[in-house]
N, CA, C and O atoms as a DFTB+ gen file, in Angstrom:
308 C
 N C O
     1  1      45.428     -17.980      83.469
     2  2      43.996     -17.762      83.550
     3  2      43.735     -16.260      83.588
     4  3      44.323     -15.544      84.399
     5  1      42.867     -15.791      82.725
     6  2      42.531     -14.373      82.629
     7  2      41.251     -14.115      83.420
     8  3      40.223     -14.740      83.161
     9  1      41.312     -13.198      84.380
    10  2      40.138     -12.852      85.177
    11  2      39.673     -11.461      84.761
    12  3      40.469     -10.524      84.700
    13  1      38.395     -11.333      84.480
    14  2      37.815     -10.061      84.060
    15  2      37.403      -9.275      85.292
    16  3      36.736      -9.803      86.181
    17  1      37.803      -8.012      85.342
    18  2      37.364      -7.113      86.402
    19  2      36.107      -6.413      85.905
    20  3      36.182      -5.508      85.074
    21  1      34.971      -6.823      86.404
    22  2      33.700      -6.289      85.912
    23  2      33.559      -4.807      86.211
    24  3      32.868      -4.096      85.482
    25  1      34.203      -4.324      87.278
    26  2      34.103      -2.902      87.620
    27  2      34.765      -2.012      86.579
    28  3      34.423      -0.835      86.470
    29  1      35.701      -2.551      85.819
    30  2      36.387      -1.758      84.798
    31  2      35.645      -1.755      83.463
    32  3      36.030      -1.034      82.542
    33  1      34.594      -2.548      83.352
    34  2      33.827      -2.628      82.108
    35  2      32.733      -1.566      82.074
    36  3      32.154      -1.250      83.113
    37  1      32.441      -1.011      80.899
    38  2      31.285      -0.109      80.797
    39  2      29.998      -0.909      81.006
    40  3      29.953      -2.111      80.744
    41  1      28.960      -0.228      81.480
    42  2      27.684      -0.914      81.750
    43  2      27.073      -1.529      80.503
    44  3      26.233      -2.423      80.605
    45  1      27.480      -1.069      79.332
    46  2      26.918      -1.590      78.084
    47  2      27.724      -2.757      77.514
    48  3      27.367      -3.295      76.466
    49  1      28.799      -3.152      78.185
    50  2      29.629      -4.259      77.694
    51  2      28.814      -5.547      77.622
    52  3      27.904      -5.765      78.421
    53  1      29.152      -6.387      76.664
    54  2      28.472      -7.664      76.481
    55  2      29.340      -8.782      77.038
    56  3      30.519      -8.891      76.699
    57  1      28.751      -9.614      77.896
    58  2      29.466     -10.722      78.530
    59  2      28.853     -12.047      78.102
    60  3      27.632     -12.182      78.033
    61  1      29.695     -13.010      77.819
    62  2      29.202     -14.347      77.494
    63  2      29.058     -15.156      78.778
    64  3      29.594     -14.779      79.820
    65  1      28.349     -16.246      78.701
    66  2      28.197     -17.105      79.871
    67  2      29.549     -17.668      80.291
    68  3      29.772     -17.900      81.479
    69  1      30.450     -17.892      79.347
    70  2      31.790     -18.391      79.670
    71  2      32.553     -17.392      80.541
    72  3      33.364     -17.788      81.377
    73  1      32.293     -16.106      80.345
    74  2      32.963     -15.083      81.160
    75  2      32.332     -14.969      82.544
    76  3      32.975     -14.500      83.484
    77  1      31.093     -15.389      82.671
    78  2      30.388     -15.305      83.955
    79  2      30.583     -16.541      84.824
    80  3      30.651     -16.434      86.048
    81  1      30.674     -17.702      84.206
    82  2      30.668     -18.954      84.961
    83  2      32.040     -19.312      85.524
    84  3      33.077     -18.923      84.988
    85  1      32.012     -20.062      86.619
    86  2      33.210     -20.660      87.187
    87  2      33.109     -22.154      86.948
    88  3      32.101     -22.779      87.280
    89  1      34.156     -22.723      86.372
    90  2      34.156     -24.146      86.060
    91  2      35.479     -24.770      86.484
    92  3      36.528     -24.464      85.917
    93  1      35.422     -25.645      87.485
    94  2      36.640     -26.335      87.907
    95  2      37.120     -27.281      86.822
    96  3      38.323     -27.417      86.604
    97  1      36.190     -27.936      86.141
    98  2      36.554     -28.890      85.099
    99  2      37.304     -28.206      83.955
   100  3      38.223     -28.781      83.372
   101  1      36.904     -26.980      83.642
   102  2      37.550     -26.237      82.558
   103  2      38.671     -25.340      83.075
   104  3      39.350     -24.675      82.292
   105  1      38.864     -25.321      84.395
   106  2      39.907     -24.488      84.985
   107  2      39.647     -23.010      84.788
   108  3      40.573     -22.229      84.566
   109  1      38.384     -22.630      84.869
   110  2      38.001     -21.250      84.585
   111  2      37.398     -20.604      85.830
   112  3      36.545     -21.198      86.489
   113  1      37.840     -19.394      86.151
   114  2      37.269     -18.610      87.252
   115  2      36.572     -17.426      86.626
   116  3      37.220     -16.514      86.113
   117  1      35.260     -17.437      86.666
   118  2      34.485     -16.381      86.029
   119  2      34.162     -15.237      86.970
   120  3      34.655     -15.184      88.097
   121  1      33.342     -14.335      86.503
   122  2      32.923     -13.178      87.288
   123  2      32.086     -13.618      88.481
   124  3      32.179     -13.024      89.555
   125  1      31.273     -14.650      88.304
   126  2      30.474     -15.183      89.411
   127  2      31.077     -16.509      89.864
   128  3      31.949     -17.071      89.201
   129  1      30.606     -16.986      90.984
   130  2      31.028     -18.307      91.471
   131  2      30.059     -19.391      91.008
   132  3      30.123     -20.525      91.482
   133  1      29.170     -19.048      90.092
   134  2      28.129     -19.959      89.624
   135  2      28.592     -20.713      88.383
   136  3      29.407     -20.217      87.606
   137  1      28.061     -21.910      88.212
   138  2      28.312     -22.660      86.974
   139  2      27.347     -22.157      85.902
   140  3      26.385     -21.450      86.202
   141  1      27.611     -22.523      84.669
   142  2      26.735     -22.137      83.570
   143  2      25.312     -22.635      83.764
   144  3      24.354     -21.914      83.487
   145  1      25.170     -23.876      84.243
   146  2      23.825     -24.420      84.440
   147  2      23.099     -23.701      85.584
   148  3      21.883     -23.519      85.522
   149  1      23.827     -23.295      86.620
   150  2      23.198     -22.541      87.707
   151  2      22.726     -21.175      87.212
   152  3      21.642     -20.715      87.572
   153  1      23.541     -20.538      86.392
   154  2      23.156     -19.235      85.833
   155  2      21.890     -19.385      84.998
   156  3      20.961     -18.587      85.130
   157  1      21.847     -20.399      84.139
   158  2      20.663     -20.599      83.291
   159  2      19.415     -20.905      84.122
   160  3      18.324     -20.435      83.800
   161  1      19.574     -21.696      85.193
   162  2      18.427     -21.991      86.073
   163  2      17.909     -20.725      86.746
   164  3      16.703     -20.484      86.778
   165  1      18.819     -19.918      87.283
   166  2      18.419     -18.667      87.933
   167  2      17.772     -17.718      86.921
   168  3      16.790     -17.045      87.234
   169  1      18.317     -17.670      85.732
   170  2      17.748     -16.821      84.674
   171  2      16.323     -17.265      84.341
   172  3      15.430     -16.429      84.207
   173  1      16.111     -18.553      84.210
   174  2      14.773     -19.076      83.892
   175  2      13.773     -18.781      85.004
   176  3      12.581     -18.609      84.750
   177  1      14.271     -18.725      86.244
   178  2      13.405     -18.437      87.394
   179  2      13.238     -16.938      87.628
   180  3      12.544     -16.533      88.560
   181  1      13.867     -16.110      86.791
   182  2      13.761     -14.660      86.936
   183  2      14.637     -14.101      88.046
   184  3      14.410     -12.987      88.517
   185  1      15.644     -14.875      88.469
   186  2      16.501     -14.456      89.578
   187  2      17.897     -14.046      89.128
   188  3      18.774     -13.817      89.961
   189  1      18.110     -13.952      87.829
   190  2      19.387     -13.529      87.252
   191  2      19.035     -12.718      86.010
   192  3      18.022     -13.001      85.371
   193  1      19.844     -11.711      85.646
   194  2      19.523     -10.916      84.451
   195  2      19.319     -11.789      83.211
   196  3      19.986     -12.807      83.030
   197  1      18.396     -11.370      82.377
   198  2      18.088     -12.109      81.150
   199  2      19.180     -11.921      80.115
   200  3      19.690     -10.816      79.930
   201  1      19.534     -13.001      79.444
   202  2      20.489     -12.910      78.345
   203  2      19.761     -12.395      77.110
   204  3      18.535     -12.455      77.017
   205  1      20.533     -11.898      76.185
   206  2      19.975     -11.383      74.938
   207  2      20.587     -12.142      73.765
   208  3      21.738     -12.574      73.812
   209  1      19.799     -12.288      72.732
   210  2      20.224     -12.998      71.529
   211  2      20.967     -12.046      70.598
   212  3      20.518     -10.924      70.362
   213  1      22.087     -12.489      70.079
   214  2      22.782     -11.733      69.047
   215  2      22.082     -12.067      67.733
   216  3      22.103     -13.215      67.288
   217  1      21.475     -11.083      67.126
   218  2      20.638     -11.292      65.946
   219  2      21.444     -11.951      64.828
   220  3      22.567     -11.551      64.521
   221  1      20.837     -12.961      64.236
   222  2      21.458     -13.678      63.137
   223  2      22.343     -14.830      63.585
   224  3      22.956     -15.505      62.758
   225  1      22.411     -15.058      64.906
   226  2      23.228     -16.158      65.439
   227  2      22.424     -16.898      66.498
   228  3      21.283     -16.546      66.797
   229  1      23.036     -17.918      67.052
   230  2      22.435     -18.604      68.199
   231  2      23.121     -18.180      69.492
   232  3      22.817     -18.704      70.563
   233  1      24.038     -17.239      69.389
   234  2      24.815     -16.792      70.553
   235  2      24.004     -15.836      71.420
   236  3      23.143     -15.099      70.940
   237  1      24.311     -15.876      72.716
   238  2      23.629     -15.010      73.679
   239  2      24.666     -14.245      74.477
   240  3      25.819     -14.665      74.580
   241  1      24.247     -13.108      75.048
   242  2      25.139     -12.330      75.888
   243  2      24.356     -11.708      77.035
   244  3      23.128     -11.626      76.997
   245  1      25.081     -11.276      78.046
   246  2      24.512     -10.589      79.202
   247  2      25.065      -9.170      79.212
   248  3      26.202      -8.944      78.798
   249  1      24.270      -8.215      79.681
   250  2      24.696      -6.820      79.755
   251  2      25.421      -6.615      81.086
   252  3      24.882      -6.921      82.150
   253  1      26.650      -6.095      81.016
   254  2      27.502      -5.959      82.201
   255  2      26.830      -5.143      83.306
   256  3      26.937      -5.504      84.478
   257  1      26.146      -4.059      82.964
   258  2      25.485      -3.224      83.972
   259  2      24.437      -3.989      84.762
   260  3      24.301      -3.794      85.970
   261  1      23.696      -4.856      84.088
   262  2      22.669      -5.660      84.761
   263  2      23.310      -6.701      85.676
   264  3      22.805      -6.977      86.764
   265  1      24.421      -7.272      85.229
   266  2      25.131      -8.259      86.050
   267  2      25.739      -7.564      87.273
   268  3      25.695      -8.110      88.376
   269  1      26.306      -6.366      87.089
   270  2      26.866      -5.600      88.209
   271  2      25.788      -5.332      89.261
   272  3      26.020      -5.503      90.458
   273  1      24.618      -4.912      88.804
   274  2      23.502      -4.622      89.719
   275  2      23.103      -5.891      90.476
   276  3      22.875      -5.848      91.685
   277  1      23.020      -7.016      89.768
   278  2      22.648      -8.284      90.400
   279  2      23.687      -8.679      91.447
   280  3      23.327      -9.120      92.538
   281  1      24.979      -8.526      91.123
   282  2      26.034      -8.853      92.069
   283  2      25.953      -7.974      93.315
   284  3      26.157      -8.460      94.427
   285  1      25.660      -6.689      93.141
   286  2      25.527      -5.775      94.277
   287  2      24.350      -6.186      95.162
   288  3      24.441      -6.140      96.389
   289  1      23.242      -6.588      94.528
   290  2      22.074      -7.043      95.287
   291  2      22.404      -8.298      96.086
   292  3      21.981      -8.432      97.234
   293  1      23.152      -9.214      95.490
   294  2      23.541     -10.450      96.179
   295  2      24.453     -10.152      97.364
   296  3      24.342     -10.790      98.410
   297  1      25.340      -9.198      97.206
   298  2      26.289      -8.844      98.270
   299  2      25.580      -8.187      99.440
   300  3      26.043      -8.294     100.576
   301  1      24.458      -7.505      99.187
   302  2      23.743      -6.815     100.262
   303  2      22.803      -7.735     101.033
   304  3      22.249      -7.334     102.056
   305  1      22.619      -8.948     100.561
   306  2      21.692      -9.876     101.249
   307  2      22.399     -10.648     102.331
   308  3      21.781     -11.469     103.009
């Protein structure tokens, strides 16, 4: 299992939801302890950074700097 160290990524790095989510069923440990559906729910409620569309595709990504900031805010609460 490959674990991404978000602190080593530049703030402009693009992260997929698969890299962010933790899934026991898929045996994946992501950057957050949240599932993909939890991330999408928080995003829709404005409580998680907004994903961006890769133009010309249906794929989406998150900006590493925004995710880092969100994680820091969560740790301080």
